[in-house]
A tleap script that builds the chain and sets N, CA, C and O, in Angstrom:
source leaprc.protein.ff14SB
mol = sequence {
  NMET ILE ARG ARG THR LEU LEU LYS GLN ALA
  ALA THR SER GLY ILE GLY ALA LEU PHE ALA
  GLN ALA LEU ILE SER GLN ALA GLN THR PRO
  ARG GLY THR THR ALA ALA THR PRO GLY GLY
  ARG LYS VAL LEU PHE GLU HIE GLY LEU PRO
  ASP LEU THR LEU GLN ASN TRP ASN ALA THR
  LEU VAL GLU ILE SER TYR ALA PRO GLY GLU
  SER SER ALA ALA HIE ARG HIE PRO GLY ILE
  THR ILE ALA TYR VAL LEU GLU GLY ALA ILE
  ALA SER LYS VAL GLY ASP GLU PRO GLU LYS
  ILE HIE ALA ALA GLY GLN ALA PHE LEU GLU
  THR PRO ASN GLN LEU HIE GLY ILE SER ARG
  ASN ALA SER ALA THR LYS PRO ALA LYS LEU
  LEU ALA ILE LEU LEU ALA GLU LYS GLY LYS
  GLN LEU THR LEU PRO CALA
}
set mol.1.N position { 108.769 120.074 68.659 }
set mol.1.CA position { 108.699 120.535 67.386 }
set mol.1.C position { 107.343 120.541 66.872 }
set mol.1.O position { 106.914 121.535 66.286 }
set mol.2.N position { 106.570 119.399 67.065 }
set mol.2.CA position { 105.232 119.271 66.597 }
set mol.2.C position { 104.336 120.272 67.261 }
set mol.2.O position { 103.456 120.835 66.611 }
set mol.3.N position { 104.543 120.526 68.609 }
set mol.3.CA position { 103.689 121.472 69.325 }
set mol.3.C position { 103.911 122.804 68.793 }
set mol.3.O position { 102.949 123.544 68.585 }
set mol.4.N position { 105.246 123.212 68.527 }
set mol.4.CA position { 105.564 124.534 67.976 }
set mol.4.C position { 104.892 124.803 66.618 }
set mol.4.O position { 104.386 125.887 66.328 }
set mol.5.N position { 104.929 123.724 65.806 }
set mol.5.CA position { 104.267 123.863 64.427 }
set mol.5.C position { 102.747 124.046 64.625 }
set mol.5.O position { 102.165 124.967 64.051 }
set mol.6.N position { 102.110 123.194 65.416 }
set mol.6.CA position { 100.710 123.384 65.725 }
set mol.6.C position { 100.360 124.798 66.267 }
set mol.6.O position { 99.368 125.372 65.817 }
set mol.7.N position { 101.132 125.379 67.212 }
set mol.7.CA position { 100.923 126.625 67.770 }
set mol.7.C position { 101.035 127.690 66.591 }
set mol.7.O position { 100.217 128.605 66.485 }
set mol.8.N position { 101.986 127.533 65.806 }
set mol.8.CA position { 102.211 128.450 64.724 }
set mol.8.C position { 101.027 128.521 63.607 }
set mol.8.O position { 100.606 129.564 63.105 }
set mol.9.N position { 100.598 127.267 63.334 }
set mol.9.CA position { 99.458 127.000 62.487 }
set mol.9.C position { 98.210 127.640 63.016 }
set mol.9.O position { 97.482 128.278 62.257 }
set mol.10.N position { 97.931 127.493 64.303 }
set mol.10.CA position { 96.716 127.982 64.927 }
set mol.10.C position { 96.819 129.379 65.012 }
set mol.10.O position { 95.806 130.033 64.762 }
set mol.11.N position { 98.027 130.050 65.370 }
set mol.11.CA position { 98.150 131.447 65.576 }
set mol.11.C position { 98.044 132.174 64.183 }
set mol.11.O position { 97.450 133.250 64.120 }
set mol.12.N position { 98.579 131.637 63.126 }
set mol.12.CA position { 98.530 132.245 61.828 }
set mol.12.C position { 97.358 131.991 61.105 }
set mol.12.O position { 96.995 132.882 60.338 }
set mol.13.N position { 96.632 130.885 61.189 }
set mol.13.CA position { 95.504 130.558 60.328 }
set mol.13.C position { 94.260 130.714 61.029 }
set mol.13.O position { 93.223 130.703 60.366 }
set mol.14.N position { 94.214 130.863 62.319 }
set mol.14.CA position { 92.869 130.861 63.097 }
set mol.14.C position { 92.163 129.702 63.202 }
set mol.14.O position { 90.956 129.738 63.438 }
set mol.15.N position { 92.828 128.546 63.041 }
set mol.15.CA position { 92.113 127.321 63.218 }
set mol.15.C position { 92.187 126.887 64.739 }
set mol.15.O position { 92.979 126.057 65.186 }
set mol.16.N position { 91.313 127.524 65.399 }
set mol.16.CA position { 91.273 127.330 66.913 }
set mol.16.C position { 90.973 125.843 67.290 }
set mol.16.O position { 91.465 125.295 68.276 }
set mol.17.N position { 90.112 125.242 66.406 }
set mol.17.CA position { 89.692 123.881 66.828 }
set mol.17.C position { 90.828 123.003 66.761 }
set mol.17.O position { 90.992 122.184 67.666 }
set mol.18.N position { 91.675 123.079 65.748 }
set mol.18.CA position { 92.891 122.197 65.657 }
set mol.18.C position { 93.838 122.548 66.830 }
set mol.18.O position { 94.415 121.634 67.419 }
set mol.19.N position { 94.005 123.751 67.164 }
set mol.19.CA position { 94.820 124.129 68.260 }
set mol.19.C position { 94.268 123.564 69.535 }
set mol.19.O position { 95.031 122.936 70.270 }
set mol.20.N position { 93.008 123.732 69.863 }
set mol.20.CA position { 92.434 123.283 71.077 }
set mol.20.C position { 92.616 121.764 71.218 }
set mol.20.O position { 92.969 121.269 72.288 }
set mol.21.N position { 92.367 121.029 70.111 }
set mol.21.CA position { 92.500 119.582 70.029 }
set mol.21.C position { 93.930 119.172 70.330 }
set mol.21.O position { 94.178 118.259 71.119 }
set mol.22.N position { 94.829 119.832 69.717 }
set mol.22.CA position { 96.323 119.601 69.930 }
set mol.22.C position { 96.729 119.802 71.365 }
set mol.22.O position { 97.515 119.052 71.942 }
set mol.23.N position { 96.131 120.895 71.935 }
set mol.23.CA position { 96.565 121.150 73.283 }
set mol.23.C position { 95.982 120.074 74.268 }
set mol.23.O position { 96.649 119.504 75.131 }
set mol.24.N position { 94.776 119.894 74.046 }
set mol.24.CA position { 93.974 118.859 74.882 }
set mol.24.C position { 94.636 117.430 74.832 }
set mol.24.O position { 94.604 116.676 75.804 }
set mol.25.N position { 95.180 117.139 73.753 }
set mol.25.CA position { 95.776 115.807 73.624 }
set mol.25.C position { 97.133 115.780 74.453 }
set mol.25.O position { 97.703 114.713 74.680 }
set mol.26.N position { 97.645 117.056 74.914 }
set mol.26.CA position { 98.794 117.182 75.726 }
set mol.26.C position { 98.304 117.446 77.175 }
set mol.26.O position { 99.077 118.029 77.935 }
set mol.27.N position { 97.150 117.084 77.592 }
set mol.27.CA position { 96.448 117.561 78.822 }
set mol.27.C position { 96.835 116.855 80.080 }
set mol.27.O position { 97.579 115.874 80.100 }
set mol.28.N position { 96.260 117.436 81.185 }
set mol.28.CA position { 96.451 116.849 82.606 }
set mol.28.C position { 95.356 116.057 83.119 }
set mol.28.O position { 94.201 116.484 83.104 }
set mol.29.N position { 95.697 114.829 83.610 }
set mol.29.CA position { 94.669 113.982 84.191 }
set mol.29.C position { 94.494 114.586 85.618 }
set mol.29.O position { 94.983 115.692 85.850 }
set mol.30.N position { 93.834 113.921 86.556 }
set mol.30.CA position { 93.492 114.603 87.859 }
set mol.30.C position { 94.778 115.152 88.462 }
set mol.30.O position { 95.839 114.541 88.334 }
set mol.31.N position { 94.679 116.329 89.134 }
set mol.31.CA position { 95.739 117.136 89.555 }
set mol.31.C position { 96.832 116.289 90.206 }
set mol.31.O position { 96.599 115.485 91.109 }
set mol.32.N position { 98.046 116.523 89.686 }
set mol.32.CA position { 99.257 115.805 90.273 }
set mol.32.C position { 99.600 114.497 89.569 }
set mol.32.O position { 100.664 113.931 89.818 }
set mol.33.N position { 98.731 114.007 88.701 }
set mol.33.CA position { 99.107 112.810 88.070 }
set mol.33.C position { 99.268 113.028 86.562 }
set mol.33.O position { 98.697 113.938 85.960 }
set mol.34.N position { 100.092 112.126 85.987 }
set mol.34.CA position { 100.233 112.217 84.460 }
set mol.34.C position { 100.141 110.837 83.879 }
set mol.34.O position { 100.435 109.857 84.565 }
set mol.35.N position { 99.742 110.732 82.644 }
set mol.35.CA position { 99.605 109.463 82.105 }
set mol.35.C position { 100.519 109.437 80.892 }
set mol.35.O position { 100.460 110.320 80.036 }
set mol.36.N position { 101.411 108.363 80.824 }
set mol.36.CA position { 102.341 108.219 79.719 }
set mol.36.C position { 101.556 107.670 78.578 }
set mol.36.O position { 100.589 106.939 78.792 }
set mol.37.N position { 101.944 108.002 77.343 }
set mol.37.CA position { 101.400 107.425 76.164 }
set mol.37.C position { 102.527 106.899 75.242 }
set mol.37.O position { 103.689 107.214 75.497 }
set mol.38.N position { 102.240 106.128 74.206 }
set mol.38.CA position { 103.274 105.582 73.448 }
set mol.38.C position { 104.156 106.745 72.773 }
set mol.38.O position { 103.577 107.792 72.484 }
set mol.39.N position { 105.446 106.617 72.524 }
set mol.39.CA position { 106.209 107.587 71.935 }
set mol.39.C position { 106.726 108.579 72.821 }
set mol.39.O position { 107.172 109.606 72.310 }
set mol.40.N position { 106.746 108.433 74.196 }
set mol.40.CA position { 107.359 109.244 75.165 }
set mol.40.C position { 106.432 110.470 75.420 }
set mol.40.O position { 106.931 111.431 76.005 }
set mol.41.N position { 105.155 110.523 75.043 }
set mol.41.CA position { 104.298 111.774 75.277 }
set mol.41.C position { 103.557 111.368 76.539 }
set mol.41.O position { 103.334 110.198 76.850 }
set mol.42.N position { 103.222 112.355 77.185 }
set mol.42.CA position { 102.281 112.259 78.384 }
set mol.42.C position { 101.152 113.287 78.398 }
set mol.42.O position { 101.296 114.413 77.924 }
set mol.43.N position { 100.116 112.889 78.917 }
set mol.43.CA position { 98.999 113.850 79.035 }
set mol.43.C position { 99.152 114.747 80.231 }
set mol.43.O position { 99.175 114.278 81.369 }
set mol.44.N position { 99.264 116.139 79.964 }
set mol.44.CA position { 99.400 117.090 80.973 }
set mol.44.C position { 98.128 117.653 81.495 }
set mol.44.O position { 98.020 117.894 82.697 }
set mol.45.N position { 97.134 117.883 80.640 }
set mol.45.CA position { 95.985 118.502 80.958 }
set mol.45.C position { 94.802 117.978 80.156 }
set mol.45.O position { 94.929 117.767 78.950 }
set mol.46.N position { 93.605 117.754 80.822 }
set mol.46.CA position { 92.437 117.367 80.017 }
set mol.46.C position { 91.166 118.004 80.774 }
set mol.46.O position { 91.002 117.918 81.991 }
set mol.47.N position { 90.368 118.596 79.967 }
set mol.47.CA position { 89.126 119.266 80.565 }
set mol.47.C position { 88.083 119.213 79.386 }
set mol.47.O position { 88.414 119.358 78.209 }
set mol.48.N position { 86.830 118.998 79.798 }
set mol.48.CA position { 85.761 119.032 78.806 }
set mol.48.C position { 85.636 120.478 78.388 }
set mol.48.O position { 85.991 121.400 79.122 }
set mol.49.N position { 85.093 120.653 77.123 }
set mol.49.CA position { 84.812 121.973 76.560 }
set mol.49.C position { 83.389 122.288 76.430 }
set mol.49.O position { 82.609 121.359 76.221 }
set mol.50.N position { 82.939 123.550 76.535 }
set mol.50.CA position { 81.430 123.856 76.411 }
set mol.50.C position { 81.142 123.599 74.876 }
set mol.50.O position { 82.031 123.609 74.025 }
set mol.51.N position { 79.911 123.387 74.636 }
set mol.51.CA position { 79.331 123.203 73.278 }
set mol.51.C position { 79.296 124.479 72.539 }
set mol.51.O position { 78.310 125.212 72.616 }
set mol.52.N position { 80.394 124.795 71.781 }
set mol.52.CA position { 80.576 125.980 71.009 }
set mol.52.C position { 80.932 125.705 69.585 }
set mol.52.O position { 81.537 124.678 69.278 }
set mol.53.N position { 80.565 126.608 68.703 }
set mol.53.CA position { 81.113 126.740 67.267 }
set mol.53.C position { 82.250 127.517 67.361 }
set mol.53.O position { 82.229 128.492 68.112 }
set mol.54.N position { 83.420 127.201 66.610 }
set mol.54.CA position { 84.509 127.996 66.601 }
set mol.54.C position { 84.681 128.745 65.289 }
set mol.54.O position { 85.757 129.228 64.937 }
set mol.55.N position { 83.490 128.815 64.548 }
set mol.55.CA position { 83.588 129.631 63.345 }
set mol.55.C position { 83.873 131.077 63.578 }
set mol.55.O position { 83.305 131.668 64.497 }
set mol.56.N position { 84.747 131.693 62.772 }
set mol.56.CA position { 85.074 132.994 62.924 }
set mol.56.C position { 85.882 133.302 64.237 }
set mol.56.O position { 85.776 134.439 64.694 }
set mol.57.N position { 86.622 132.456 64.837 }
set mol.57.CA position { 87.244 132.537 66.039 }
set mol.57.C position { 88.799 132.584 65.786 }
set mol.57.O position { 89.246 132.061 64.766 }
set mol.58.N position { 89.575 133.159 66.633 }
set mol.58.CA position { 91.033 133.243 66.557 }
set mol.58.C position { 91.647 132.577 67.710 }
set mol.58.O position { 91.036 132.541 68.778 }
set mol.59.N position { 92.844 132.030 67.576 }
set mol.59.CA position { 93.653 131.529 68.721 }
set mol.59.C position { 94.751 132.665 68.879 }
set mol.59.O position { 95.416 133.124 67.950 }
set mol.60.N position { 94.823 133.025 70.155 }
set mol.60.CA position { 95.833 134.124 70.525 }
set mol.60.C position { 96.678 133.553 71.691 }
set mol.60.O position { 96.079 133.086 72.660 }
set mol.61.N position { 98.045 133.561 71.662 }
set mol.61.CA position { 98.870 133.144 72.686 }
set mol.61.C position { 99.488 134.306 73.408 }
set mol.61.O position { 100.041 135.175 72.734 }
set mol.62.N position { 99.446 134.409 74.781 }
set mol.62.CA position { 99.981 135.496 75.440 }
set mol.62.C position { 100.709 134.968 76.675 }
set mol.62.O position { 100.209 134.232 77.526 }
set mol.63.N position { 101.913 135.424 76.658 }
set mol.63.CA position { 102.896 135.014 77.699 }
set mol.63.C position { 102.556 136.161 78.896 }
set mol.63.O position { 102.515 137.359 78.613 }
set mol.64.N position { 102.331 135.689 80.180 }
set mol.64.CA position { 102.137 136.581 81.249 }
set mol.64.C position { 103.156 136.324 82.324 }
set mol.64.O position { 103.332 135.215 82.830 }
set mol.65.N position { 103.829 137.436 82.649 }
set mol.65.CA position { 104.982 137.294 83.571 }
set mol.65.C position { 104.465 138.090 84.845 }
set mol.65.O position { 103.944 139.198 84.716 }
set mol.66.N position { 104.624 137.506 86.026 }
set mol.66.CA position { 104.378 138.121 87.295 }
set mol.66.C position { 105.639 138.218 88.189 }
set mol.66.O position { 106.309 137.224 88.469 }
set mol.67.N position { 105.899 139.349 88.581 }
set mol.67.CA position { 107.015 139.615 89.623 }
set mol.67.C position { 106.555 138.887 90.901 }
set mol.67.O position { 105.387 138.533 91.058 }
set mol.68.N position { 107.520 138.686 91.796 }
set mol.68.CA position { 107.204 138.131 93.100 }
set mol.68.C position { 105.984 138.967 93.648 }
set mol.68.O position { 105.951 140.197 93.639 }
set mol.69.N position { 105.022 138.176 94.110 }
set mol.69.CA position { 103.857 138.876 94.794 }
set mol.69.C position { 102.867 139.584 93.954 }
set mol.69.O position { 101.818 139.991 94.452 }
set mol.70.N position { 103.164 139.758 92.645 }
set mol.70.CA position { 102.185 140.444 91.804 }
set mol.70.C position { 100.970 139.759 91.522 }
set mol.70.O position { 100.932 138.536 91.661 }
set mol.71.N position { 99.934 140.423 91.127 }
set mol.71.CA position { 98.707 139.865 90.807 }
set mol.71.C position { 97.934 140.682 89.722 }
set mol.71.O position { 98.330 141.810 89.429 }
set mol.72.N position { 96.959 140.193 89.187 }
set mol.72.CA position { 96.073 140.874 88.246 }
set mol.72.C position { 94.677 140.999 88.813 }
set mol.72.O position { 94.263 140.189 89.643 }
set mol.73.N position { 93.958 141.997 88.377 }
set mol.73.CA position { 92.536 142.236 88.759 }
set mol.73.C position { 91.672 141.111 88.263 }
set mol.73.O position { 92.011 140.389 87.325 }
set mol.74.N position { 90.534 140.985 88.928 }
set mol.74.CA position { 89.477 139.965 88.539 }
set mol.74.C position { 89.092 140.446 87.248 }
set mol.74.O position { 88.962 141.635 86.956 }
set mol.75.N position { 88.888 139.324 86.376 }
set mol.75.CA position { 88.510 139.593 84.994 }
set mol.75.C position { 87.682 138.259 84.355 }
set mol.75.O position { 87.505 137.204 84.963 }
set mol.76.N position { 87.293 138.513 83.199 }
set mol.76.CA position { 86.572 137.493 82.430 }
set mol.76.C position { 87.190 137.489 80.903 }
set mol.76.O position { 87.787 138.455 80.430 }
set mol.77.N position { 86.977 136.371 80.274 }
set mol.77.CA position { 87.334 136.302 78.841 }
set mol.77.C position { 86.079 135.845 78.086 }
set mol.77.O position { 85.359 134.971 78.570 }
set mol.78.N position { 85.817 136.405 76.945 }
set mol.78.CA position { 84.681 136.028 76.199 }
set mol.78.C position { 84.633 134.621 75.584 }
set mol.78.O position { 83.566 134.065 75.322 }
set mol.79.N position { 85.801 134.089 75.374 }
set mol.79.CA position { 85.977 132.747 74.928 }
set mol.79.C position { 86.632 131.732 75.899 }
set mol.79.O position { 86.565 131.864 77.121 }
set mol.80.N position { 87.221 130.790 75.325 }
set mol.80.CA position { 87.952 129.697 76.215 }
set mol.80.C position { 89.385 130.114 76.285 }
set mol.80.O position { 90.060 130.447 75.311 }
set mol.81.N position { 89.805 130.063 77.582 }
set mol.81.CA position { 91.220 130.380 77.949 }
set mol.81.C position { 91.853 129.128 78.572 }
set mol.81.O position { 91.336 128.581 79.546 }
set mol.82.N position { 92.951 128.695 78.011 }
set mol.82.CA position { 93.776 127.602 78.676 }
set mol.82.C position { 95.109 128.185 79.127 }
set mol.82.O position { 95.865 128.793 78.368 }
set mol.83.N position { 95.327 127.971 80.332 }
set mol.83.CA position { 96.582 128.600 80.931 }
set mol.83.C position { 97.448 127.440 81.310 }
set mol.83.O position { 97.029 126.440 81.892 }
set mol.84.N position { 98.758 127.654 80.917 }
set mol.84.CA position { 99.822 126.664 81.303 }
set mol.84.C position { 100.965 127.368 81.988 }
set mol.84.O position { 101.588 128.284 81.452 }
set mol.85.N position { 101.212 126.906 83.184 }
set mol.85.CA position { 102.295 127.601 84.042 }
set mol.85.C position { 103.575 127.175 83.438 }
set mol.85.O position { 103.827 125.973 83.352 }
set mol.86.N position { 104.397 128.066 83.015 }
set mol.86.CA position { 105.783 127.877 82.519 }
set mol.86.C position { 106.829 127.951 83.553 }
set mol.86.O position { 107.825 127.242 83.410 }
set mol.87.N position { 106.715 128.779 84.650 }
set mol.87.CA position { 107.770 128.923 85.650 }
set mol.87.C position { 107.058 129.325 86.872 }
set mol.87.O position { 106.004 129.951 86.764 }
set mol.88.N position { 107.553 129.012 88.065 }
set mol.88.CA position { 107.038 129.338 89.296 }
set mol.88.C position { 105.730 128.647 89.719 }
set mol.88.O position { 105.552 127.445 89.522 }
set mol.89.N position { 104.882 129.390 90.268 }
set mol.89.CA position { 103.516 128.866 90.664 }
set mol.89.C position { 102.526 130.093 90.580 }
set mol.89.O position { 102.845 131.239 90.899 }
set mol.90.N position { 101.298 129.716 90.116 }
set mol.90.CA position { 100.306 130.679 90.017 }
set mol.90.C position { 99.097 130.339 90.933 }
set mol.90.O position { 98.597 129.217 90.865 }
set mol.91.N position { 98.631 131.247 91.758 }
set mol.91.CA position { 97.394 131.050 92.477 }
set mol.91.C position { 96.252 131.554 91.644 }
set mol.91.O position { 96.258 132.680 91.146 }
set mol.92.N position { 95.214 130.644 91.496 }
set mol.92.CA position { 94.078 131.081 90.721 }
set mol.92.C position { 92.839 130.673 91.245 }
set mol.92.O position { 92.739 129.564 91.770 }
set mol.93.N position { 91.794 131.514 91.155 }
set mol.93.CA position { 90.416 131.063 91.557 }
set mol.93.C position { 89.557 131.354 90.273 }
set mol.93.O position { 89.449 132.509 89.862 }
set mol.94.N position { 88.974 130.342 89.673 }
set mol.94.CA position { 88.069 130.356 88.450 }
set mol.94.C position { 86.693 129.978 88.812 }
set mol.94.O position { 86.486 128.880 89.330 }
set mol.95.N position { 85.793 130.760 88.591 }
set mol.95.CA position { 84.294 130.377 88.787 }
set mol.95.C position { 84.167 130.096 90.311 }
set mol.95.O position { 84.730 130.711 91.218 }
set mol.96.N position { 83.374 129.117 90.403 }
set mol.96.CA position { 82.982 128.615 91.817 }
set mol.96.C position { 83.951 127.675 92.496 }
set mol.96.O position { 83.769 127.275 93.646 }
set mol.97.N position { 85.033 127.319 91.719 }
set mol.97.CA position { 86.017 126.481 92.258 }
set mol.97.C position { 86.842 127.107 93.389 }
set mol.97.O position { 86.939 128.333 93.429 }
set mol.98.N position { 87.436 126.350 94.299 }
set mol.98.CA position { 88.285 127.011 95.262 }
set mol.98.C position { 89.571 127.417 94.703 }
set mol.98.O position { 89.951 126.932 93.636 }
set mol.99.N position { 90.292 128.299 95.365 }
set mol.99.CA position { 91.535 128.860 94.909 }
set mol.99.C position { 92.535 127.605 94.869 }
set mol.99.O position { 92.588 126.760 95.764 }
set mol.100.N position { 93.248 127.601 93.815 }
set mol.100.CA position { 94.261 126.568 93.647 }
set mol.100.C position { 95.584 127.124 93.299 }
set mol.100.O position { 95.714 128.168 92.661 }
set mol.101.N position { 96.589 126.385 93.745 }
set mol.101.CA position { 98.028 126.725 93.273 }
set mol.101.C position { 98.358 125.785 92.121 }
set mol.101.O position { 98.198 124.571 92.247 }
set mol.102.N position { 98.827 126.345 90.977 }
set mol.102.CA position { 99.294 125.615 89.841 }
set mol.102.C position { 100.714 125.811 89.590 }
set mol.102.O position { 101.130 126.920 89.253 }
set mol.103.N position { 101.527 124.757 89.739 }
set mol.103.CA position { 102.998 124.746 89.607 }
set mol.103.C position { 103.340 124.670 88.249 }
set mol.103.O position { 102.472 124.349 87.437 }
set mol.104.N position { 104.631 124.954 87.843 }
set mol.104.CA position { 105.177 124.862 86.478 }
set mol.104.C position { 104.855 123.460 85.955 }
set mol.104.O position { 105.069 122.428 86.592 }
set mol.105.N position { 104.316 123.526 84.728 }
set mol.105.CA position { 103.914 122.189 84.144 }
set mol.105.C position { 102.460 121.830 84.228 }
set mol.105.O position { 102.011 120.906 83.550 }
set mol.106.N position { 101.667 122.578 85.091 }
set mol.106.CA position { 100.311 122.393 85.208 }
set mol.106.C position { 99.471 123.403 84.531 }
set mol.106.O position { 99.904 124.535 84.318 }
set mol.107.N position { 98.275 123.028 84.185 }
set mol.107.CA position { 97.364 123.899 83.435 }
set mol.107.C position { 96.055 124.053 84.004 }
set mol.107.O position { 95.688 123.219 84.833 }
set mol.108.N position { 95.239 125.074 83.652 }
set mol.108.CA position { 93.868 125.139 84.038 }
set mol.108.C position { 93.103 125.844 82.916 }
set mol.108.O position { 93.716 126.410 82.010 }
set mol.109.N position { 91.732 125.813 82.972 }
set mol.109.CA position { 90.950 126.246 81.844 }
set mol.109.C position { 89.817 127.224 82.508 }
set mol.109.O position { 89.304 127.057 83.615 }
set mol.110.N position { 89.559 128.215 81.643 }
set mol.110.CA position { 88.467 129.228 82.010 }
set mol.110.C position { 87.431 129.025 80.800 }
set mol.110.O position { 87.858 129.050 79.646 }
set mol.111.N position { 86.179 128.839 81.045 }
set mol.111.CA position { 85.115 128.734 79.992 }
set mol.111.C position { 84.674 130.235 79.720 }
set mol.111.O position { 85.008 131.137 80.487 }
set mol.112.N position { 83.944 130.441 78.644 }
set mol.112.CA position { 83.403 131.777 78.270 }
set mol.112.C position { 82.845 132.466 79.469 }
set mol.112.O position { 82.064 131.885 80.224 }
set mol.113.N position { 83.236 133.698 79.656 }
set mol.113.CA position { 82.709 134.684 80.586 }
set mol.113.C position { 82.746 134.265 82.104 }
set mol.113.O position { 82.181 134.907 82.989 }
set mol.114.N position { 83.496 133.084 82.309 }
set mol.114.CA position { 83.624 132.666 83.730 }
set mol.114.C position { 84.533 133.606 84.476 }
set mol.114.O position { 85.544 133.998 83.894 }
set mol.115.N position { 84.275 134.015 85.727 }
set mol.115.CA position { 84.933 134.854 86.506 }
set mol.115.C position { 86.365 134.330 86.872 }
set mol.115.O position { 86.441 133.255 87.466 }
set mol.116.N position { 87.350 134.929 86.597 }
set mol.116.CA position { 88.742 134.593 87.060 }
set mol.116.C position { 89.036 135.568 88.192 }
set mol.116.O position { 89.643 136.612 87.953 }
set mol.117.N position { 88.623 135.257 89.417 }
set mol.117.CA position { 88.577 136.127 90.499 }
set mol.117.C position { 89.932 136.386 91.212 }
set mol.117.O position { 90.194 137.405 91.851 }
set mol.118.N position { 90.778 135.301 91.012 }
set mol.118.CA position { 92.226 135.459 91.570 }
set mol.118.C position { 93.143 135.013 90.504 }
set mol.118.O position { 92.931 133.969 89.888 }
set mol.119.N position { 94.153 135.770 90.272 }
set mol.119.CA position { 95.259 135.410 89.379 }
set mol.119.C position { 96.561 136.073 89.912 }
set mol.119.O position { 96.757 137.275 89.734 }
set mol.120.N position { 97.373 135.348 90.511 }
set mol.120.CA position { 98.583 136.047 91.186 }
set mol.120.C position { 99.800 135.039 91.299 }
set mol.120.O position { 99.655 133.817 91.320 }
set mol.121.N position { 100.876 135.620 91.361 }
set mol.121.CA position { 102.050 134.789 91.689 }
set mol.121.C position { 102.003 134.223 93.031 }
set mol.121.O position { 101.900 135.024 93.959 }
set mol.122.N position { 102.058 133.011 93.283 }
set mol.122.CA position { 101.888 132.379 94.501 }
set mol.122.C position { 103.107 132.584 95.471 }
set mol.122.O position { 103.071 132.277 96.662 }
set mol.123.N position { 104.254 133.168 94.797 }
set mol.123.CA position { 105.439 133.360 95.627 }
set mol.123.C position { 105.593 134.957 95.903 }
set mol.123.O position { 105.213 135.816 95.107 }
set mol.124.N position { 106.191 135.209 97.120 }
set mol.124.CA position { 106.489 136.593 97.397 }
set mol.124.C position { 107.989 136.803 97.036 }
set mol.124.O position { 108.483 137.921 97.179 }
set mol.125.N position { 108.718 135.767 96.575 }
set mol.125.CA position { 110.168 135.905 96.398 }
set mol.125.C position { 110.613 135.416 95.002 }
set mol.125.O position { 111.714 135.769 94.579 }
set mol.126.N position { 109.818 134.629 94.275 }
set mol.126.CA position { 110.274 134.171 93.054 }
set mol.126.C position { 109.292 134.568 91.886 }
set mol.126.O position { 108.077 134.561 92.085 }
set mol.127.N position { 109.847 134.926 90.628 }
set mol.127.CA position { 108.887 135.291 89.656 }
set mol.127.C position { 108.084 134.032 89.121 }
set mol.127.O position { 108.461 132.883 89.350 }
set mol.128.N position { 107.042 134.314 88.450 }
set mol.128.CA position { 106.159 133.277 87.817 }
set mol.128.C position { 105.755 133.693 86.338 }
set mol.128.O position { 105.724 134.875 85.997 }
set mol.129.N position { 105.457 132.673 85.508 }
set mol.129.CA position { 105.215 133.008 84.182 }
set mol.129.C position { 104.266 132.074 83.686 }
set mol.129.O position { 104.463 130.886 83.943 }
set mol.130.N position { 103.142 132.447 82.932 }
set mol.130.CA position { 102.233 131.436 82.405 }
set mol.130.C position { 102.048 131.810 80.884 }
set mol.130.O position { 102.345 132.905 80.404 }
set mol.131.N position { 101.516 130.746 80.198 }
set mol.131.CA position { 101.236 130.886 78.776 }
set mol.131.C position { 99.709 130.777 78.727 }
set mol.131.O position { 99.158 129.758 79.145 }
set mol.132.N position { 98.995 131.832 78.214 }
set mol.132.CA position { 97.551 131.782 78.084 }
set mol.132.C position { 97.203 131.668 76.625 }
set mol.132.O position { 97.628 132.488 75.811 }
set mol.133.N position { 96.453 130.684 76.298 }
set mol.133.CA position { 95.939 130.432 75.033 }
set mol.133.C position { 94.362 130.829 75.054 }
set mol.133.O position { 93.498 130.211 75.676 }
set mol.134.N position { 94.171 131.921 74.293 }
set mol.134.CA position { 92.817 132.492 74.268 }
set mol.134.C position { 92.146 132.100 72.959 }
set mol.134.O position { 92.670 132.360 71.877 }
set mol.135.N position { 91.068 131.518 73.064 }
set mol.135.CA position { 90.181 131.078 71.788 }
set mol.135.C position { 88.982 131.993 71.873 }
set mol.135.O position { 88.201 131.836 72.811 }
set mol.136.N position { 88.769 132.938 70.970 }
set mol.136.CA position { 87.658 133.792 70.969 }
set mol.136.C position { 87.217 134.310 69.667 }
set mol.136.O position { 87.959 134.164 68.696 }
set mol.137.N position { 86.124 134.879 69.554 }
set mol.137.CA position { 85.550 135.304 68.312 }
set mol.137.C position { 86.475 136.449 67.730 }
set mol.137.O position { 87.006 137.243 68.506 }
set mol.138.N position { 86.657 136.527 66.431 }
set mol.138.CA position { 87.447 137.564 65.906 }
set mol.138.C position { 86.801 138.961 66.284 }
set mol.138.O position { 85.587 139.155 66.233 }
set mol.139.N position { 87.705 139.889 66.659 }
set mol.139.CA position { 87.205 141.277 66.941 }
set mol.139.C position { 86.788 141.532 68.306 }
set mol.139.O position { 86.611 142.687 68.694 }
set mol.140.N position { 86.595 140.385 69.165 }
set mol.140.CA position { 86.133 140.571 70.525 }
set mol.140.C position { 87.402 140.938 71.398 }
set mol.140.O position { 88.519 140.480 71.157 }
set mol.141.N position { 87.122 141.808 72.431 }
set mol.141.CA position { 88.096 142.072 73.363 }
set mol.141.C position { 88.474 140.936 74.179 }
set mol.141.O position { 87.588 140.314 74.765 }
set mol.142.N position { 89.777 140.569 74.290 }
set mol.142.CA position { 90.061 139.244 74.909 }
set mol.142.C position { 89.940 139.231 76.479 }
set mol.142.O position { 89.679 138.167 77.040 }
set mol.143.N position { 90.104 140.265 77.126 }
set mol.143.CA position { 90.011 140.332 78.541 }
set mol.143.C position { 89.086 141.487 78.935 }
set mol.143.O position { 89.228 142.611 78.453 }
set mol.144.N position { 88.098 141.166 79.859 }
set mol.144.CA position { 87.211 142.154 80.300 }
set mol.144.C position { 87.187 142.376 81.768 }
set mol.144.O position { 87.317 141.364 82.457 }
set mol.145.N position { 87.048 143.496 82.362 }
set mol.145.CA position { 87.004 143.592 83.842 }
set mol.145.C position { 85.928 142.831 84.395 }
set mol.145.O position { 84.911 142.626 83.732 }
set mol.146.N position { 86.075 142.382 85.592 }
set mol.146.CA position { 84.984 141.667 86.354 }
set mol.146.C position { 83.911 142.568 86.578 }
set mol.146.O position { 82.907 142.195 87.185 }
savepdb mol mol.pdb
quit
């Protein structure tokens, strides 16, 4: 309920910093591990952020569904993108990092203008779905071809 309220506030009021902080507080420790916190919450994803001002920025949530074996073309985002896998598994290569498979419940981050060279469903037989939270300056195109 709290997460839904924060998402709604961020999406409707453009307070990307509040949204980013709320999401980071729900973040992932080193891959495959989680840390429990008081009150039954656990950290799902944590990643440092670049030194940016978020003045005049919006938060946009996009649900992306991949059919079995489907992929998207290499691309970049002008702002910060936090991706959270909702269903299935997503193969992703961001920047100079090696290709990684992110299962449901895992997240990854793209920093401004970082190349997202691979984004595809890791399965040839099951669908996959992710939630992308894009923080970017108002009026900027959210996805650009590589």
